[in-house]
Legacy VTK file of the C-alpha trace (Angstrom):
# vtk DataFile Version 3.0
C-alpha trace
ASCII
DATASET POLYDATA
POINTS 86 float
124.327 6.572 83.520
127.944 7.655 83.599
130.283 6.440 86.236
132.537 8.697 88.274
135.537 7.640 86.143
133.678 8.557 82.942
132.718 11.931 84.413
136.339 12.566 85.380
137.456 11.645 81.839
134.891 14.023 80.367
136.073 16.757 82.732
139.701 15.987 81.872
138.918 16.262 78.153
137.183 19.595 78.691
140.121 20.887 80.740
142.595 19.797 78.046
140.485 21.534 75.392
140.403 24.643 77.570
144.202 24.548 77.937
144.605 24.212 74.149
142.260 27.140 73.638
144.126 29.240 76.232
147.444 28.490 74.510
145.957 29.421 71.162
144.680 32.718 72.606
148.085 33.341 74.189
149.834 32.898 70.821
147.281 35.129 69.100
147.812 37.778 71.763
151.575 37.595 71.237
151.107 37.983 67.474
148.768 40.948 67.917
151.198 42.648 70.308
153.918 42.343 67.662
151.591 43.872 65.068
150.801 46.747 67.441
154.504 47.313 68.077
155.191 47.448 64.327
152.301 49.833 63.745
153.495 52.137 66.519
156.977 52.221 64.965
155.465 52.983 61.575
153.301 55.741 63.073
156.418 57.253 64.633
158.166 57.223 61.240
155.145 58.877 59.601
155.096 61.598 62.264
158.798 62.256 61.732
158.253 62.456 57.964
155.314 64.809 58.479
157.472 67.099 60.618
160.178 67.044 57.958
157.689 67.874 55.189
156.168 70.688 57.252
159.623 72.127 57.811
160.368 71.906 54.080
157.021 73.540 53.290
157.804 76.419 55.635
161.244 76.827 54.058
159.712 76.833 50.568
157.219 79.534 51.555
160.041 81.616 53.046
162.123 81.249 49.876
159.170 82.201 47.691
158.712 85.332 49.780
162.391 86.189 49.414
162.217 85.586 45.669
159.255 87.943 45.373
161.106 90.570 47.384
164.213 90.250 45.176
162.039 90.474 42.062
160.428 93.679 43.318
163.821 95.213 44.143
165.219 94.334 40.699
162.169 95.853 39.016
162.622 99.015 41.091
166.302 99.175 40.102
165.424 98.731 36.433
162.954 101.619 36.675
165.610 103.788 38.289
168.065 102.902 35.487
165.421 103.697 32.872
164.812 107.086 34.494
168.452 108.103 34.221
168.559 106.863 30.647
171.418 104.410 30.884
LINES 1 87
86 0 1 2 3 4 5 6 7 8 9 10 11 12 13 14 15 16 17 18 19 20 21 22 23 24 25 26 27 28 29 30 31 32 33 34 35 36 37 38 39 40 41 42 43 44 45 46 47 48 49 50 51 52 53 54 55 56 57 58 59 60 61 62 63 64 65 66 67 68 69 70 71 72 73 74 75 76 77 78 79 80 81 82 83 84 85
């Protein structure tokens, strides 16, 4: 049979183990928060890059359209020149 002192020592040991575990969890939580912060910053950079690429894609499509229009106008001018025999 355990004495009151032995029971208190057992309880003290359990409390100390619980405190160690709580500190370990606290450190893990801190580490995970830092990881989350880094991932959120990276996600922000990816979104900014995506917006930039979408803008460049739109500009490329616009330039391709302009190029096609210029090509058609040049072809029309060449036909007009051919008709007058120059």
